[in-house]
C-alpha positions in Angstrom: 4.5 -9.9 21.7 1.5 -8.0 20.3 2.6 -6.6 17.0 1.3 -3.7 14.9 -0.6 -6.3 12.8 -1.3 -10.1 12.8 -1.7 -12.0 9.6 -5.1 -13.6 9.0 -4.9 -17.3 8.4 -7.9 -19.2 7.0 -9.0 -22.6 8.4 -6.2 -25.0 7.6 -8.5 -27.5 5.9 -9.5 -24.8 3.3 -5.8 -24.2 2.4 -5.0 -27.9 2.4 -7.8 -28.6 -0.1 -5.9 -26.3 -2.6 -2.6 -28.0 -1.7 -4.1 -31.3 -2.6 -4.9 -30.0 -6.1 -1.3 -28.6 -6.4 0.1 -32.0 -5.5 -2.1 -33.7 -8.1 -1.2 -31.3 -10.9 2.5 -30.8 -10.0 2.1 -27.3 -11.4 3.7 -25.1 -8.8 4.3 -21.8 -10.6 4.5 -20.2 -14.1 0.9 -18.9 -14.4 -0.8 -22.0 -12.9 -4.6 -22.6 -12.6 -4.8 -21.1 -9.1 -3.0 -17.9 -10.1 -5.4 -17.6 -13.1 -8.4 -18.3 -10.8 -7.3 -15.7 -8.3 -6.9 -13.1 -11.0 -10.4 -13.7 -12.2 -11.8 -13.5 -8.7 -9.9 -10.3 -8.0 -11.3 -8.8 -11.3 -14.8 -9.6 -10.1 -14.2 -8.4 -6.5 -12.6 -5.1 -7.6 -14.7 -4.5 -10.7 -11.5 -4.2 -12.8 -11.0 -5.6 -16.2 -7.3 -5.9 -16.5 -4.9 -6.8 -13.7 -1.9 -9.0 -13.0 -1.1 -10.9 -9.8 2.6 -10.6 -9.1 5.3 -11.5 -6.6 5.2 -8.4 -4.4 4.2 -4.8 -4.0 7.6 -3.4 -5.0 8.2 -5.2 -8.3 4.8 -3.9 -9.5 5.9 -0.4 -9.0 9.1 -1.0 -10.9 7.1 -2.7 -13.7 4.7 0.3 -13.8 7.5 2.8 -14.2 9.1 0.7 -17.0 5.8 0.0 -18.8 5.0 3.8 -18.9 8.4 4.4 -20.4 9.5 6.8 -17.7 13.2 7.8 -17.6 13.3 11.3 -16.1 11.7 13.0 -13.1 8.8 11.6 -11.1 7.1 13.8 -8.5 6.3 11.6 -5.5 5.5 11.7 -1.8 8.0 11.7 1.0 5.5 10.1 3.4 5.4 6.5 2.2 7.2 3.2 2.7 10.7 3.3 1.2 9.6 1.0 -1.7 7.9 3.9 -3.6 11.1 5.9 -3.7 13.3 2.8 -4.1 11.4 1.8 -7.2 11.9 5.2 -8.8 15.6 5.1 -8.1 15.9 1.4 -9.2 14.5 2.3 -12.6 17.1 5.1 -12.9 14.5 7.9 -12.6 14.7 10.9 -10.3 12.3 11.3 -7.4 11.1 14.9 -6.8 9.4 15.2 -3.4 6.2 17.2 -2.9 5.2 17.8 0.7 2.0 16.3 2.2 -1.2 17.6 3.5 -1.2 18.1 7.3 -4.7 16.8 7.7 -4.3 13.4 6.1 -0.5 12.9 5.2 -1.2 12.3 1.5 0.7 14.2 -1.2 -0.5 17.8 -1.5 -1.7 18.7 -5.0 -1.0 22.3 -4.3 2.7 21.5 -3.8 3.0 19.4 -7.0 2.4 22.0 -9.7 5.3 24.2 -8.6 7.7 21.3 -9.0 6.7 20.4 -12.6 9.5 21.0 -15.1 10.2 20.0 -18.7 11.8 16.8 -17.2 8.7 15.8 -15.2 7.0 12.7 -16.7 4.8 11.4 -13.9 3.3 11.6 -10.5 3.6 8.6 -8.1 1.3 9.1 -5.2 0.7 6.9 -2.2 -2.7 6.2 -0.6 -1.6 6.5 3.1 -2.9 4.0 5.6 -5.7 3.2 3.1 -6.8 6.8 3.1 -6.9 8.0 -0.5 -5.0 10.9 -2.1 -6.8 13.8 -3.6 -7.5 11.8 -6.8 -9.6 14.4 -8.6 -7.0 17.2 -8.2 -4.1 15.0 -9.0 -5.6 13.6 -12.2 -6.8 17.1 -13.3 -3.2 18.4 -12.9 -1.8 15.4 -14.7 -4.1 15.9 -17.6 -3.3 19.6 -17.8 0.5 18.9 -17.9 0.3 15.6 -19.9 1.8 13.5 -17.0 1.3 9.9 -16.2 -0.2 8.9 -12.8 0.8 5.9 -10.7 -0.9 5.2 -7.4 0.9 3.2 -4.8 -2.2 1.5 -3.3 -0.3 -0.9 -1.1 -2.7 -0.2 1.8 -5.9 0.4 -0.2 -7.4 -3.0 -0.9 -11.1 -2.9 -0.2 -11.2 0.9 -0.3 -13.7 2.5 -2.8 -14.1 6.1 -4.1 -17.2 7.2 -6.1 -18.4 3.6 -6.2 -15.1 2.3 -7.7 -12.2 0.5 -6.2 -9.3 2.7 -5.3 -7.2 0.6 -7.6 -9.4 1.6 -10.6 -7.8 5.1 -10.8 -4.6 6.4 -12.4 -2.8 5.2 -15.5 -1.5 2.4 -13.3 -2.4 1.4 -9.7 -0.5 -1.1 -7.6 -1.3 -3.0 -4.4 0.7 -5.1 -1.9 -0.6 -8.5 -0.8 2.1 -8.9 1.9 1.1 -10.9 4.9 0.6 -7.7 7.0 -2.1 -6.3 4.7 -5.9 -6.3 4.9 -6.0 -8.9 2.1 -2.8 -11.0 1.7 -1.3 -13.9 -0.3 1.7 -14.2 2.2 3.8 -12.4 -0.4 2.3 -10.8 -3.5 1.3 -7.7 -5.4 -1.1 -6.5 -8.0 -0.8 -4.1 -10.9 -3.7 -2.6 -12.8 -3.7 -0.7 -16.1 -6.6 0.4 -18.3 -4.6 0.7 -21.5 -4.4 -2.5 -23.5 -0.9 -1.8 -24.8 0.4 -1.1 -21.3 -1.4 -4.1 -20.0 0.3 -6.3 -22.5 3.7 -4.8 -21.6 3.1 -5.6 -17.9 2.1 -9.1 -18.8 5.4 -9.6 -20.7 7.5 -7.9 -18.1 6.1 -10.2 -15.4 7.5 -13.2 -17.1 11.0 -12.2 -18.5 9.6 -10.6 -21.6 9.2 -13.8 -23.6 6.5 -16.3 -24.6 8.1 -19.7 -24.9 10.9 -19.2 -27.5 9.7 -15.8 -28.7 11.7 -13.0 -27.0 9.6 -9.9 -27.3 10.8 -7.3 -24.7 12.9 -6.7 -21.6 11.4 -8.5 -18.6 11.8 -9.6 -15.0 10.6 -12.3 -12.8 7.4 -10.9 -11.3 5.4 -14.1 -11.3 3.8 -15.6 -8.2 3.2 -19.2 -7.2 0.3 -21.6 -6.8 0.9 -21.7 -3.0 0.5 -17.9 -2.7 -2.6 -17.9 -5.0 -4.1 -20.6 -2.8 -3.8 -18.4 0.3 -5.4 -15.5 -1.7 -8.3 -17.7 -2.8 -8.9 -18.7 0.9 -8.7 -15.2 2.2 -10.5 -13.1 -0.5 -14.0 -14.2 0.5 -13.3 -13.2 4.1 -12.3 -9.6 3.3 -15.7 -8.0 4.1 -15.9 -9.5 7.5 -12.2 -8.8 8.2 -12.7 -5.2 7.4 -15.8 -5.1 9.6 -13.8 -6.5 12.5 -11.1 -3.9 11.9 -13.8 -1.2 11.9 -15.0 -2.3 15.3 -11.5 -2.2 16.8 -10.9 1.2 15.1 -14.0 2.5 16.9 -12.8 1.1 20.2 -9.6 3.1 19.9 -11.6 6.2 19.0 -13.7 5.8 22.1 -11.0 4.9 24.6 -8.1 7.2 23.5 -7.9 10.8 24.6 -8.1 12.0 21.0 -8.3 15.6 22.0 -4.6 15.3 22.9 -3.6 13.5 19.7 -3.5 14.2 16.0 -5.2 11.7 13.8 -5.4 11.8 10.0 -8.8 12.9 8.6 -10.4 10.2 6.4 -11.2 11.6 3.0 -14.9 12.2 2.5 -16.6 10.0 -0.1 -14.5 6.9 0.5 -15.4 3.5 1.9 -12.5 2.9 4.2 -10.7 -0.4 5.1 -9.4 0.5 8.5 -5.9 -0.8 7.6 -4.0 1.0 10.3 -4.5 3.1 13.4 -1.9 5.9 13.4 -1.6 8.5 16.2 0.6 11.6 16.1 2.2 12.6 19.4 3.3 16.1 20.5 7.0 15.4 20.0 9.4 12.7 19.0 10.5 12.5 22.6 6.9 11.8 23.6 6.6 9.2 20.9 9.7 7.3 22.1 8.3 7.5 25.7 5.0 5.9 24.6 6.7 3.3 22.4 9.0 2.2 25.3 6.1 2.0 27.7 4.1 -0.2 25.3 7.1 -2.4 24.6 7.3 -3.0 28.3 3.9 -4.7 28.3 4.9 -6.7 25.1 3.1 -4.4 22.7 5.1 -3.5 19.6 3.8 -0.4 17.8 5.6 0.9 14.8 7.0 4.2 13.5 5.2 4.0 10.2 6.2 5.9 8.1 9.7 6.8 9.3 11.9 8.5 8.2 10.5 11.1 5.8 11.8 9.7 2.5 13.3 13.0 1.3 15.8 12.6 4.1 17.2 9.2 2.9 21.0 9.5 3.1 21.7 8.0 -0.4 19.6 10.6 -2.4 21.7 12.7 -4.7 19.4 15.7 -4.4 16.2 16.4 -2.6 13.6 18.9 -1.6 12.6 20.1 1.9 9.2 18.7 3.0 8.6 20.2 6.5 5.2 18.7 7.1 6.2 15.2 6.2 9.5 15.5 8.1 7.5 16.7 11.2 4.8 14.0 11.0 7.3 11.2 10.4 9.1 12.0 13.7 5.9 11.9 15.7 3.6 9.3 14.1 3.1 5.9 15.7 0.8 3.1 14.5 -0.9 1.1 17.2 -1.8 -2.6 16.9 -4.7 -3.1 14.5 -6.0 -6.5 13.2 -9.3 -8.4 13.1 -9.0 -10.5 16.2 -7.1 -8.0 18.4 -8.5 -8.5 21.9 -10.4 -5.6 23.5 -8.4 -5.9 26.8 -5.2 -5.3 24.8 -6.8 -2.1 23.3 -7.7 -1.1 26.9 -4.1 -1.5 28.1 -2.7 0.4 25.1 -5.2 3.2 25.5 -4.6 3.4 29.3 -0.8 3.8 28.8 -1.1 6.3 25.9 -3.6 8.4 27.8 -1.5 8.4 31.0 1.6 9.5 29.1 -0.3 12.3 27.3 
């Protein structure tokens, strides 16, 4: 089965070399030397001073909300993975959904301001498929209304804007290092803050809120292991060539697909993109299901990513209509995209999609 993505694995001997060190030290977790080394290498790679390597991309969103002291309403996007909304709900805050821009599926700044109330404390915006939100407009609005900004950058590793990492923006930015991502540690996540006080809170939260026998604050287990850090240390140096390989396959899809009959998100000007996903928007949900079924018959497994529109989740107590997100979520399908995806597979996928269009 050809899946939407395929995890990059480094040469086994490179990983085993790190394992040998783990076996020698018998230091498996709890801020081990490989975790600390990976954090330093990530700081250098991203050009960011303060960051924490954590256990996954969801826990870092929860930690971010907690560290900023948010307890009321958070304006967020309905077009994202469910983790962004779940984190808000899990921290007993209220998600308020602002619809997305039809051209790139990121949260629409023009829709945010009308939703701001005396209970609004923050904006949680997702960089969609690695394509960045309208950062300048969002941060200007947040400053005007004294709101915090959290960016869910799960897809945005390796993306830059105005010469800085996408993760350098906002009060807090997070990233996922899940095995499906451009850069991965099998399971993992990253949280970035530029405020020393918030950074210290995040550091405490990650490890149960205590240092040895000194219990300082509430905490959770957000730590990651030496084994996961070892994968990250093997994979991080390969990121530029992995992105370049993705770029090549992205261009093949652009060339071979009948893009005149498809909607594609517009990449925001001024960014260096990471080619994380290749989404297409079909004319209807019925056409999407037809294409999906046809691809599955040749052992290709595309994904409805993101689906459903999060403002329609059945367990929400209240919500807002988001017609653009609801429409796109019904019609968007991500095609296989990974660094060693064979060109003949891309040919087969494009042939089927073009025929059904």
